[in-house]
mmCIF file of the N, C-alpha and C atoms, coordinates in Angstrom:
data_MODEL
# 
_entry.id   MODEL 
# 
loop_
_atom_site.group_PDB 
_atom_site.id 
_atom_site.type_symbol 
_atom_site.label_atom_id 
_atom_site.label_alt_id 
_atom_site.label_comp_id 
_atom_site.label_asym_id 
_atom_site.label_entity_id 
_atom_site.label_seq_id 
_atom_site.pdbx_PDB_ins_code 
_atom_site.Cartn_x 
_atom_site.Cartn_y 
_atom_site.Cartn_z 
_atom_site.occupancy 
_atom_site.B_iso_or_equiv 
_atom_site.pdbx_formal_charge 
_atom_site.auth_seq_id 
_atom_site.auth_comp_id 
_atom_site.auth_asym_id 
_atom_site.auth_atom_id 
_atom_site.pdbx_PDB_model_num 
ATOM 1   N N  . UNK A 1 1  ? 40.171 -70.169 26.158 1.00 0.00 ? 1  UNK A N  1 
ATOM 2   C CA . UNK A 1 1  ? 39.797 -70.667 27.354 1.00 0.00 ? 1  UNK A CA 1 
ATOM 3   C C  . UNK A 1 1  ? 39.683 -69.279 28.194 1.00 0.00 ? 1  UNK A C  1 
ATOM 4   N N  . UNK A 1 2  ? 39.238 -69.319 29.427 1.00 0.00 ? 2  UNK A N  1 
ATOM 5   C CA . UNK A 1 2  ? 39.457 -68.444 30.299 1.00 0.00 ? 2  UNK A CA 1 
ATOM 6   C C  . UNK A 1 2  ? 39.512 -68.718 31.759 1.00 0.00 ? 2  UNK A C  1 
ATOM 7   N N  . UNK A 1 3  ? 40.100 -67.956 32.705 1.00 0.00 ? 3  UNK A N  1 
ATOM 8   C CA . UNK A 1 3  ? 40.301 -68.416 34.122 1.00 0.00 ? 3  UNK A CA 1 
ATOM 9   C C  . UNK A 1 3  ? 41.542 -67.903 34.552 1.00 0.00 ? 3  UNK A C  1 
ATOM 10  N N  . UNK A 1 4  ? 42.062 -68.356 35.554 1.00 0.00 ? 4  UNK A N  1 
ATOM 11  C CA . UNK A 1 4  ? 41.156 -69.260 36.483 1.00 0.00 ? 4  UNK A CA 1 
ATOM 12  C C  . UNK A 1 4  ? 40.087 -68.711 37.220 1.00 0.00 ? 4  UNK A C  1 
ATOM 13  N N  . UNK A 1 5  ? 39.127 -69.534 37.510 1.00 0.00 ? 5  UNK A N  1 
ATOM 14  C CA . UNK A 1 5  ? 37.949 -69.331 38.133 1.00 0.00 ? 5  UNK A CA 1 
ATOM 15  C C  . UNK A 1 5  ? 37.857 -70.118 39.320 1.00 0.00 ? 5  UNK A C  1 
ATOM 16  N N  . UNK A 1 6  ? 36.810 -69.811 40.447 1.00 0.00 ? 6  UNK A N  1 
ATOM 17  C CA . UNK A 1 6  ? 36.686 -70.608 41.520 1.00 0.00 ? 6  UNK A CA 1 
ATOM 18  C C  . UNK A 1 6  ? 35.592 -71.567 41.128 1.00 0.00 ? 6  UNK A C  1 
ATOM 19  N N  . UNK A 1 7  ? 35.796 -72.938 41.130 1.00 0.00 ? 7  UNK A N  1 
ATOM 20  C CA . UNK A 1 7  ? 34.946 -73.637 40.924 1.00 0.00 ? 7  UNK A CA 1 
ATOM 21  C C  . UNK A 1 7  ? 34.469 -74.446 42.246 1.00 0.00 ? 7  UNK A C  1 
ATOM 22  N N  . UNK A 1 8  ? 33.092 -74.275 42.577 1.00 0.00 ? 8  UNK A N  1 
ATOM 23  C CA . UNK A 1 8  ? 32.764 -75.043 43.786 1.00 0.00 ? 8  UNK A CA 1 
ATOM 24  C C  . UNK A 1 8  ? 32.129 -76.432 43.750 1.00 0.00 ? 8  UNK A C  1 
ATOM 25  N N  . UNK A 1 9  ? 32.541 -77.231 44.469 1.00 0.00 ? 9  UNK A N  1 
ATOM 26  C CA . UNK A 1 9  ? 32.059 -78.651 44.740 1.00 0.00 ? 9  UNK A CA 1 
ATOM 27  C C  . UNK A 1 9  ? 30.887 -78.670 45.619 1.00 0.00 ? 9  UNK A C  1 
ATOM 28  N N  . UNK A 1 10 ? 29.757 -78.820 45.158 1.00 0.00 ? 10 UNK A N  1 
ATOM 29  C CA . UNK A 1 10 ? 28.371 -78.617 45.835 1.00 0.00 ? 10 UNK A CA 1 
ATOM 30  C C  . UNK A 1 10 ? 27.953 -80.276 46.108 1.00 0.00 ? 10 UNK A C  1 
ATOM 31  N N  . UNK A 1 11 ? 28.801 -81.212 45.974 1.00 0.00 ? 11 UNK A N  1 
ATOM 32  C CA . UNK A 1 11 ? 28.324 -82.773 46.060 1.00 0.00 ? 11 UNK A CA 1 
ATOM 33  C C  . UNK A 1 11 ? 28.238 -82.948 47.541 1.00 0.00 ? 11 UNK A C  1 
ATOM 34  N N  . UNK A 1 12 ? 29.022 -82.224 48.516 1.00 0.00 ? 12 UNK A N  1 
ATOM 35  C CA . UNK A 1 12 ? 29.067 -82.513 49.807 1.00 0.00 ? 12 UNK A CA 1 
ATOM 36  C C  . UNK A 1 12 ? 29.261 -81.351 50.664 1.00 0.00 ? 12 UNK A C  1 
ATOM 37  N N  . UNK A 1 13 ? 29.197 -81.400 51.847 1.00 0.00 ? 13 UNK A N  1 
ATOM 38  C CA . UNK A 1 13 ? 29.312 -80.311 52.761 1.00 0.00 ? 13 UNK A CA 1 
ATOM 39  C C  . UNK A 1 13 ? 30.971 -80.210 53.252 1.00 0.00 ? 13 UNK A C  1 
ATOM 40  N N  . UNK A 1 14 ? 31.469 -79.080 53.208 1.00 0.00 ? 14 UNK A N  1 
ATOM 41  C CA . UNK A 1 14 ? 32.936 -78.852 53.554 1.00 0.00 ? 14 UNK A CA 1 
ATOM 42  C C  . UNK A 1 14 ? 32.875 -77.992 54.943 1.00 0.00 ? 14 UNK A C  1 
ATOM 43  N N  . UNK A 1 15 ? 33.800 -78.440 55.696 1.00 0.00 ? 15 UNK A N  1 
ATOM 44  C CA . UNK A 1 15 ? 34.328 -77.610 57.093 1.00 0.00 ? 15 UNK A CA 1 
ATOM 45  C C  . UNK A 1 15 ? 35.657 -77.517 57.120 1.00 0.00 ? 15 UNK A C  1 
ATOM 46  N N  . UNK A 1 16 ? 36.295 -76.033 56.814 1.00 0.00 ? 16 UNK A N  1 
ATOM 47  C CA . UNK A 1 16 ? 35.530 -74.926 56.583 1.00 0.00 ? 16 UNK A CA 1 
ATOM 48  C C  . UNK A 1 16 ? 34.889 -74.933 54.918 1.00 0.00 ? 16 UNK A C  1 
ATOM 49  N N  . UNK A 1 17 ? 34.026 -73.962 54.778 1.00 0.00 ? 17 UNK A N  1 
ATOM 50  C CA . UNK A 1 17 ? 33.301 -74.022 53.575 1.00 0.00 ? 17 UNK A CA 1 
ATOM 51  C C  . UNK A 1 17 ? 34.223 -73.602 52.405 1.00 0.00 ? 17 UNK A C  1 
ATOM 52  N N  . UNK A 1 18 ? 35.230 -72.913 52.616 1.00 0.00 ? 18 UNK A N  1 
ATOM 53  C CA . UNK A 1 18 ? 36.327 -72.423 51.601 1.00 0.00 ? 18 UNK A CA 1 
ATOM 54  C C  . UNK A 1 18 ? 36.684 -73.623 50.840 1.00 0.00 ? 18 UNK A C  1 
ATOM 55  N N  . UNK A 1 19 ? 36.906 -74.690 51.634 1.00 0.00 ? 19 UNK A N  1 
ATOM 56  C CA . UNK A 1 19 ? 37.491 -75.938 51.033 1.00 0.00 ? 19 UNK A CA 1 
ATOM 57  C C  . UNK A 1 19 ? 36.729 -76.611 49.862 1.00 0.00 ? 19 UNK A C  1 
ATOM 58  N N  . UNK A 1 20 ? 35.565 -76.006 49.650 1.00 0.00 ? 20 UNK A N  1 
ATOM 59  C CA . UNK A 1 20 ? 34.800 -76.666 48.463 1.00 0.00 ? 20 UNK A CA 1 
ATOM 60  C C  . UNK A 1 20 ? 35.264 -75.919 47.238 1.00 0.00 ? 20 UNK A C  1 
ATOM 61  N N  . UNK A 1 21 ? 36.188 -75.064 47.226 1.00 0.00 ? 21 UNK A N  1 
ATOM 62  C CA . UNK A 1 21 ? 36.527 -74.223 46.176 1.00 0.00 ? 21 UNK A CA 1 
ATOM 63  C C  . UNK A 1 21 ? 37.745 -74.892 45.279 1.00 0.00 ? 21 UNK A C  1 
ATOM 64  N N  . UNK A 1 22 ? 37.799 -75.106 44.111 1.00 0.00 ? 22 UNK A N  1 
ATOM 65  C CA . UNK A 1 22 ? 38.988 -75.370 43.423 1.00 0.00 ? 22 UNK A CA 1 
ATOM 66  C C  . UNK A 1 22 ? 39.157 -74.458 42.332 1.00 0.00 ? 22 UNK A C  1 
ATOM 67  N N  . UNK A 1 23 ? 40.411 -74.291 41.714 1.00 0.00 ? 23 UNK A N  1 
ATOM 68  C CA . UNK A 1 23 ? 40.680 -73.543 40.753 1.00 0.00 ? 23 UNK A CA 1 
ATOM 69  C C  . UNK A 1 23 ? 40.394 -74.221 39.388 1.00 0.00 ? 23 UNK A C  1 
ATOM 70  N N  . UNK A 1 24 ? 39.845 -73.550 38.329 1.00 0.00 ? 24 UNK A N  1 
ATOM 71  C CA . UNK A 1 24 ? 39.539 -74.123 36.997 1.00 0.00 ? 24 UNK A CA 1 
ATOM 72  C C  . UNK A 1 24 ? 39.636 -72.981 35.985 1.00 0.00 ? 24 UNK A C  1 
ATOM 73  N N  . UNK A 1 25 ? 39.898 -73.672 34.815 1.00 0.00 ? 25 UNK A N  1 
ATOM 74  C CA . UNK A 1 25 ? 39.925 -72.905 33.635 1.00 0.00 ? 25 UNK A CA 1 
ATOM 75  C C  . UNK A 1 25 ? 38.529 -73.507 32.809 1.00 0.00 ? 25 UNK A C  1 
ATOM 76  N N  . UNK A 1 26 ? 38.062 -72.431 32.042 1.00 0.00 ? 26 UNK A N  1 
ATOM 77  C CA . UNK A 1 26 ? 36.715 -72.855 31.220 1.00 0.00 ? 26 UNK A CA 1 
ATOM 78  C C  . UNK A 1 26 ? 37.266 -72.900 29.763 1.00 0.00 ? 26 UNK A C  1 
ATOM 79  N N  . UNK A 1 27 ? 36.761 -73.847 29.136 1.00 0.00 ? 27 UNK A N  1 
ATOM 80  C CA . UNK A 1 27 ? 37.358 -74.214 27.658 1.00 0.00 ? 27 UNK A CA 1 
ATOM 81  C C  . UNK A 1 27 ? 36.212 -74.393 26.954 1.00 0.00 ? 27 UNK A C  1 
ATOM 82  N N  . UNK A 1 28 ? 35.784 -73.446 25.861 1.00 0.00 ? 28 UNK A N  1 
ATOM 83  C CA . UNK A 1 28 ? 34.674 -73.742 24.997 1.00 0.00 ? 28 UNK A CA 1 
ATOM 84  C C  . UNK A 1 28 ? 34.882 -73.275 23.479 1.00 0.00 ? 28 UNK A C  1 
ATOM 85  N N  . UNK A 1 29 ? 34.247 -73.984 22.436 1.00 0.00 ? 29 UNK A N  1 
ATOM 86  C CA . UNK A 1 29 ? 34.294 -73.446 21.300 1.00 0.00 ? 29 UNK A CA 1 
ATOM 87  C C  . UNK A 1 29 ? 32.967 -73.631 20.717 1.00 0.00 ? 29 UNK A C  1 
ATOM 88  N N  . UNK A 1 30 ? 32.003 -73.975 21.367 1.00 0.00 ? 30 UNK A N  1 
ATOM 89  C CA . UNK A 1 30 ? 30.588 -74.165 21.091 1.00 0.00 ? 30 UNK A CA 1 
ATOM 90  C C  . UNK A 1 30 ? 29.710 -73.268 21.896 1.00 0.00 ? 30 UNK A C  1 
ATOM 91  N N  . UNK A 1 31 ? 28.390 -73.044 21.524 1.00 0.00 ? 31 UNK A N  1 
ATOM 92  C CA . UNK A 1 31 ? 27.458 -72.302 22.411 1.00 0.00 ? 31 UNK A CA 1 
ATOM 93  C C  . UNK A 1 31 ? 26.783 -72.987 23.458 1.00 0.00 ? 31 UNK A C  1 
ATOM 94  N N  . UNK A 1 32 ? 26.842 -74.488 23.311 1.00 0.00 ? 32 UNK A N  1 
ATOM 95  C CA . UNK A 1 32 ? 26.061 -75.215 24.311 1.00 0.00 ? 32 UNK A CA 1 
ATOM 96  C C  . UNK A 1 32 ? 26.648 -76.144 25.184 1.00 0.00 ? 32 UNK A C  1 
ATOM 97  N N  . UNK A 1 33 ? 28.009 -76.073 25.329 1.00 0.00 ? 33 UNK A N  1 
ATOM 98  C CA . UNK A 1 33 ? 28.687 -76.967 26.628 1.00 0.00 ? 33 UNK A CA 1 
ATOM 99  C C  . UNK A 1 33 ? 30.127 -76.049 26.825 1.00 0.00 ? 33 UNK A C  1 
ATOM 100 N N  . UNK A 1 34 ? 30.461 -76.405 28.056 1.00 0.00 ? 34 UNK A N  1 
ATOM 101 C CA . UNK A 1 34 ? 31.782 -76.071 28.334 1.00 0.00 ? 34 UNK A CA 1 
ATOM 102 C C  . UNK A 1 34 ? 32.528 -77.040 29.263 1.00 0.00 ? 34 UNK A C  1 
ATOM 103 N N  . UNK A 1 35 ? 33.588 -77.271 28.844 1.00 0.00 ? 35 UNK A N  1 
ATOM 104 C CA . UNK A 1 35 ? 34.656 -77.976 29.704 1.00 0.00 ? 35 UNK A CA 1 
ATOM 105 C C  . UNK A 1 35 ? 35.359 -77.298 30.822 1.00 0.00 ? 35 UNK A C  1 
ATOM 106 N N  . UNK A 1 36 ? 35.294 -77.554 32.125 1.00 0.00 ? 36 UNK A N  1 
ATOM 107 C CA . UNK A 1 36 ? 35.855 -77.131 33.092 1.00 0.00 ? 36 UNK A CA 1 
ATOM 108 C C  . UNK A 1 36 ? 37.027 -77.918 33.362 1.00 0.00 ? 36 UNK A C  1 
ATOM 109 N N  . UNK A 1 37 ? 38.249 -77.337 33.261 1.00 0.00 ? 37 UNK A N  1 
ATOM 110 C CA . UNK A 1 37 ? 39.382 -78.091 33.470 1.00 0.00 ? 37 UNK A CA 1 
ATOM 111 C C  . UNK A 1 37 ? 40.042 -77.617 34.942 1.00 0.00 ? 37 UNK A C  1 
ATOM 112 N N  . UNK A 1 38 ? 39.809 -78.711 35.777 1.00 0.00 ? 38 UNK A N  1 
ATOM 113 C CA . UNK A 1 38 ? 39.807 -78.243 37.306 1.00 0.00 ? 38 UNK A CA 1 
ATOM 114 C C  . UNK A 1 38 ? 41.219 -78.794 37.837 1.00 0.00 ? 38 UNK A C  1 
ATOM 115 N N  . UNK A 1 39 ? 41.863 -77.949 38.581 1.00 0.00 ? 39 UNK A N  1 
ATOM 116 C CA . UNK A 1 39 ? 43.052 -78.293 39.388 1.00 0.00 ? 39 UNK A CA 1 
ATOM 117 C C  . UNK A 1 39 ? 42.849 -79.357 40.254 1.00 0.00 ? 39 UNK A C  1 
ATOM 118 N N  . UNK A 1 40 ? 43.554 -80.499 40.279 1.00 0.00 ? 40 UNK A N  1 
ATOM 119 C CA . UNK A 1 40 ? 43.358 -81.609 41.057 1.00 0.00 ? 40 UNK A CA 1 
ATOM 120 C C  . UNK A 1 40 ? 44.569 -82.298 41.444 1.00 0.00 ? 40 UNK A C  1 
ATOM 121 N N  . UNK A 1 41 ? 44.711 -82.907 42.603 1.00 0.00 ? 41 UNK A N  1 
ATOM 122 C CA . UNK A 1 41 ? 46.149 -83.723 42.860 1.00 0.00 ? 41 UNK A CA 1 
ATOM 123 C C  . UNK A 1 41 ? 45.977 -84.947 41.719 1.00 0.00 ? 41 UNK A C  1 
ATOM 124 N N  . UNK A 1 42 ? 47.061 -84.877 41.233 1.00 0.00 ? 42 UNK A N  1 
ATOM 125 C CA . UNK A 1 42 ? 47.462 -85.738 40.037 1.00 0.00 ? 42 UNK A CA 1 
ATOM 126 C C  . UNK A 1 42 ? 48.613 -86.727 40.105 1.00 0.00 ? 42 UNK A C  1 
ATOM 127 N N  . UNK A 1 43 ? 48.486 -88.079 40.175 1.00 0.00 ? 43 UNK A N  1 
ATOM 128 C CA . UNK A 1 43 ? 49.525 -88.854 40.395 1.00 0.00 ? 43 UNK A CA 1 
ATOM 129 C C  . UNK A 1 43 ? 50.567 -88.924 39.204 1.00 0.00 ? 43 UNK A C  1 
ATOM 130 N N  . UNK A 1 44 ? 51.838 -89.058 39.693 1.00 0.00 ? 44 UNK A N  1 
ATOM 131 C CA . UNK A 1 44 ? 52.952 -89.337 38.686 1.00 0.00 ? 44 UNK A CA 1 
ATOM 132 C C  . UNK A 1 44 ? 53.457 -90.803 38.759 1.00 0.00 ? 44 UNK A C  1 
ATOM 133 N N  . UNK A 1 45 ? 52.951 -91.425 37.702 1.00 0.00 ? 45 UNK A N  1 
ATOM 134 C CA . UNK A 1 45 ? 53.350 -92.850 37.652 1.00 0.00 ? 45 UNK A CA 1 
ATOM 135 C C  . UNK A 1 45 ? 54.600 -93.112 36.856 1.00 0.00 ? 45 UNK A C  1 
ATOM 136 N N  . UNK A 1 46 ? 55.475 -94.133 37.501 1.00 0.00 ? 46 UNK A N  1 
ATOM 137 C CA . UNK A 1 46 ? 56.641 -94.490 36.653 1.00 0.00 ? 46 UNK A CA 1 
ATOM 138 C C  . UNK A 1 46 ? 56.706 -95.799 36.994 1.00 0.00 ? 46 UNK A C  1 
ATOM 139 N N  . UNK A 1 47 ? 57.011 -96.668 35.843 1.00 0.00 ? 47 UNK A N  1 
ATOM 140 C CA . UNK A 1 47 ? 56.982 -98.117 35.818 1.00 0.00 ? 47 UNK A CA 1 
ATOM 141 C C  . UNK A 1 47 ? 55.880 -98.786 36.619 1.00 0.00 ? 47 UNK A C  1 
ATOM 142 N N  . UNK A 1 48 ? 54.697 -98.194 36.435 1.00 0.00 ? 48 UNK A N  1 
ATOM 143 C CA . UNK A 1 48 ? 53.289 -98.759 36.947 1.00 0.00 ? 48 UNK A CA 1 
ATOM 144 C C  . UNK A 1 48 ? 53.328 -98.193 38.425 1.00 0.00 ? 48 UNK A C  1 
ATOM 145 N N  . UNK A 1 49 ? 54.000 -97.583 38.905 1.00 0.00 ? 49 UNK A N  1 
ATOM 146 C CA . UNK A 1 49 ? 53.884 -97.247 40.430 1.00 0.00 ? 49 UNK A CA 1 
ATOM 147 C C  . UNK A 1 49 ? 53.767 -95.649 40.604 1.00 0.00 ? 49 UNK A C  1 
ATOM 148 N N  . UNK A 1 50 ? 53.101 -95.248 41.588 1.00 0.00 ? 50 UNK A N  1 
ATOM 149 C CA . UNK A 1 50 ? 53.021 -93.682 41.759 1.00 0.00 ? 50 UNK A CA 1 
ATOM 150 C C  . UNK A 1 50 ? 54.059 -93.202 42.574 1.00 0.00 ? 50 UNK A C  1 
ATOM 151 N N  . UNK A 1 51 ? 55.081 -92.411 41.954 1.00 0.00 ? 51 UNK A N  1 
ATOM 152 C CA . UNK A 1 51 ? 56.064 -91.964 42.800 1.00 0.00 ? 51 UNK A CA 1 
ATOM 153 C C  . UNK A 1 51 ? 56.040 -90.458 43.345 1.00 0.00 ? 51 UNK A C  1 
ATOM 154 N N  . UNK A 1 52 ? 55.081 -89.910 42.915 1.00 0.00 ? 52 UNK A N  1 
ATOM 155 C CA . UNK A 1 52 ? 54.810 -88.634 43.448 1.00 0.00 ? 52 UNK A CA 1 
ATOM 156 C C  . UNK A 1 52 ? 53.349 -88.306 43.054 1.00 0.00 ? 52 UNK A C  1 
ATOM 157 N N  . UNK A 1 53 ? 52.925 -87.002 43.538 1.00 0.00 ? 53 UNK A N  1 
ATOM 158 C CA . UNK A 1 53 ? 51.351 -86.405 43.336 1.00 0.00 ? 53 UNK A CA 1 
ATOM 159 C C  . UNK A 1 53 ? 51.630 -84.940 43.172 1.00 0.00 ? 53 UNK A C  1 
ATOM 160 N N  . UNK A 1 54 ? 51.201 -84.245 42.199 1.00 0.00 ? 54 UNK A N  1 
ATOM 161 C CA . UNK A 1 54 ? 51.262 -82.799 42.042 1.00 0.00 ? 54 UNK A CA 1 
ATOM 162 C C  . UNK A 1 54 ? 49.804 -82.209 41.784 1.00 0.00 ? 54 UNK A C  1 
ATOM 163 N N  . UNK A 1 55 ? 49.859 -81.087 41.992 1.00 0.00 ? 55 UNK A N  1 
ATOM 164 C CA . UNK A 1 55 ? 48.511 -80.405 41.506 1.00 0.00 ? 55 UNK A CA 1 
ATOM 165 C C  . UNK A 1 55 ? 48.641 -79.876 40.088 1.00 0.00 ? 55 UNK A C  1 
ATOM 166 N N  . UNK A 1 56 ? 47.665 -80.531 39.377 1.00 0.00 ? 56 UNK A N  1 
ATOM 167 C CA . UNK A 1 56 ? 47.776 -79.841 37.830 1.00 0.00 ? 56 UNK A CA 1 
ATOM 168 C C  . UNK A 1 56 ? 46.350 -79.669 37.382 1.00 0.00 ? 56 UNK A C  1 
ATOM 169 N N  . UNK A 1 57 ? 46.145 -79.108 36.309 1.00 0.00 ? 57 UNK A N  1 
ATOM 170 C CA . UNK A 1 57 ? 44.640 -79.020 35.736 1.00 0.00 ? 57 UNK A CA 1 
ATOM 171 C C  . UNK A 1 57 ? 44.427 -80.205 34.949 1.00 0.00 ? 57 UNK A C  1 
ATOM 172 N N  . UNK A 1 58 ? 43.979 -81.357 35.717 1.00 0.00 ? 58 UNK A N  1 
ATOM 173 C CA . UNK A 1 58 ? 43.822 -82.572 34.963 1.00 0.00 ? 58 UNK A CA 1 
ATOM 174 C C  . UNK A 1 58 ? 42.559 -83.185 35.089 1.00 0.00 ? 58 UNK A C  1 
ATOM 175 N N  . UNK A 1 59 ? 41.568 -82.587 35.810 1.00 0.00 ? 59 UNK A N  1 
ATOM 176 C CA . UNK A 1 59 ? 40.350 -83.123 35.955 1.00 0.00 ? 59 UNK A CA 1 
ATOM 177 C C  . UNK A 1 59 ? 39.320 -82.352 35.158 1.00 0.00 ? 59 UNK A C  1 
ATOM 178 N N  . UNK A 1 60 ? 38.599 -83.124 34.300 1.00 0.00 ? 60 UNK A N  1 
ATOM 179 C CA . UNK A 1 60 ? 37.801 -82.431 33.132 1.00 0.00 ? 60 UNK A CA 1 
ATOM 180 C C  . UNK A 1 60 ? 36.413 -82.666 33.518 1.00 0.00 ? 60 UNK A C  1 
ATOM 181 N N  . UNK A 1 61 ? 35.516 -81.917 33.623 1.00 0.00 ? 61 UNK A N  1 
ATOM 182 C CA . UNK A 1 61 ? 33.994 -81.843 33.758 1.00 0.00 ? 61 UNK A CA 1 
ATOM 183 C C  . UNK A 1 61 ? 33.341 -81.163 32.590 1.00 0.00 ? 61 UNK A C  1 
ATOM 184 N N  . UNK A 1 62 ? 32.582 -81.784 31.911 1.00 0.00 ? 62 UNK A N  1 
ATOM 185 C CA . UNK A 1 62 ? 31.912 -81.164 30.802 1.00 0.00 ? 62 UNK A CA 1 
ATOM 186 C C  . UNK A 1 62 ? 30.250 -81.018 31.106 1.00 0.00 ? 62 UNK A C  1 
ATOM 187 N N  . UNK A 1 63 ? 29.852 -79.683 31.053 1.00 0.00 ? 63 UNK A N  1 
ATOM 188 C CA . UNK A 1 63 ? 28.608 -79.324 31.395 1.00 0.00 ? 63 UNK A CA 1 
ATOM 189 C C  . UNK A 1 63 ? 27.719 -78.505 30.226 1.00 0.00 ? 63 UNK A C  1 
ATOM 190 N N  . UNK A 1 64 ? 26.459 -78.866 30.229 1.00 0.00 ? 64 UNK A N  1 
ATOM 191 C CA . UNK A 1 64 ? 25.576 -78.136 29.237 1.00 0.00 ? 64 UNK A CA 1 
ATOM 192 C C  . UNK A 1 64 ? 25.718 -76.801 29.613 1.00 0.00 ? 64 UNK A C  1 
ATOM 193 N N  . UNK A 1 65 ? 25.906 -75.825 28.659 1.00 0.00 ? 65 UNK A N  1 
ATOM 194 C CA . UNK A 1 65 ? 26.041 -74.422 29.305 1.00 0.00 ? 65 UNK A CA 1 
ATOM 195 C C  . UNK A 1 65 ? 25.203 -73.592 28.050 1.00 0.00 ? 65 UNK A C  1 
ATOM 196 N N  . UNK A 1 66 ? 25.073 -72.275 28.236 1.00 0.00 ? 66 UNK A N  1 
ATOM 197 C CA . UNK A 1 66 ? 24.596 -71.437 27.041 1.00 0.00 ? 66 UNK A CA 1 
ATOM 198 C C  . UNK A 1 66 ? 25.710 -70.261 27.126 1.00 0.00 ? 66 UNK A C  1 
ATOM 199 N N  . UNK A 1 67 ? 26.582 -70.311 26.325 1.00 0.00 ? 67 UNK A N  1 
ATOM 200 C CA . UNK A 1 67 ? 27.843 -69.348 26.260 1.00 0.00 ? 67 UNK A CA 1 
ATOM 201 C C  . UNK A 1 67 ? 27.644 -68.224 25.461 1.00 0.00 ? 67 UNK A C  1 
ATOM 202 N N  . UNK A 1 68 ? 27.927 -67.169 26.025 1.00 0.00 ? 68 UNK A N  1 
ATOM 203 C CA . UNK A 1 68 ? 27.829 -65.853 25.225 1.00 0.00 ? 68 UNK A CA 1 
ATOM 204 C C  . UNK A 1 68 ? 29.261 -65.194 25.514 1.00 0.00 ? 68 UNK A C  1 
ATOM 205 N N  . UNK A 1 69 ? 29.751 -64.471 24.382 1.00 0.00 ? 69 UNK A N  1 
ATOM 206 C CA . UNK A 1 69 ? 30.916 -63.877 24.654 1.00 0.00 ? 69 UNK A CA 1 
ATOM 207 C C  . UNK A 1 69 ? 30.540 -62.450 24.419 1.00 0.00 ? 69 UNK A C  1 
ATOM 208 N N  . UNK A 1 70 ? 31.239 -61.497 25.205 1.00 0.00 ? 70 UNK A N  1 
ATOM 209 C CA . UNK A 1 70 ? 30.834 -60.020 25.181 1.00 0.00 ? 70 UNK A CA 1 
ATOM 210 C C  . UNK A 1 70 ? 32.226 -59.201 24.896 1.00 0.00 ? 70 UNK A C  1 
ATOM 211 N N  . UNK A 1 71 ? 32.329 -58.262 24.150 1.00 0.00 ? 71 UNK A N  1 
ATOM 212 C CA . UNK A 1 71 ? 33.522 -57.610 23.843 1.00 0.00 ? 71 UNK A CA 1 
ATOM 213 C C  . UNK A 1 71 ? 33.291 -56.083 24.221 1.00 0.00 ? 71 UNK A C  1 
ATOM 214 N N  . UNK A 1 72 ? 34.258 -55.470 24.910 1.00 0.00 ? 72 UNK A N  1 
ATOM 215 C CA . UNK A 1 72 ? 34.198 -54.134 25.445 1.00 0.00 ? 72 UNK A CA 1 
ATOM 216 C C  . UNK A 1 72 ? 35.248 -53.435 24.696 1.00 0.00 ? 72 UNK A C  1 
ATOM 217 N N  . UNK A 1 73 ? 34.975 -52.135 24.119 1.00 0.00 ? 73 UNK A N  1 
ATOM 218 C CA . UNK A 1 73 ? 36.067 -51.545 23.496 1.00 0.00 ? 73 UNK A CA 1 
ATOM 219 C C  . UNK A 1 73 ? 36.130 -51.751 22.089 1.00 0.00 ? 73 UNK A C  1 
ATOM 220 N N  . UNK A 1 74 ? 37.308 -51.461 21.583 1.00 0.00 ? 74 UNK A N  1 
ATOM 221 C CA . UNK A 1 74 ? 37.299 -51.473 20.105 1.00 0.00 ? 74 UNK A CA 1 
ATOM 222 C C  . UNK A 1 74 ? 37.927 -52.820 19.609 1.00 0.00 ? 74 UNK A C  1 
ATOM 223 N N  . UNK A 1 75 ? 37.579 -53.352 18.790 1.00 0.00 ? 75 UNK A N  1 
ATOM 224 C CA . UNK A 1 75 ? 38.012 -54.809 18.404 1.00 0.00 ? 75 UNK A CA 1 
ATOM 225 C C  . UNK A 1 75 ? 38.704 -54.652 17.047 1.00 0.00 ? 75 UNK A C  1 
# 
């Protein structure tokens, strides 16, 4: 995986625009897709009831990509 990176939500307009950004990690082991693991408000459930909410990397978005890895220096 790699990250964190700034992941923009372009599905709607935000005011201020900086609010469209979330932190995310990129996870991939194939060359044709990437899973974006996005930080989101995540409910904590106890006995079927929400008792709290925390920010956690819990939202997964899979997108078709063309992944390439580059190495700099000695391997």
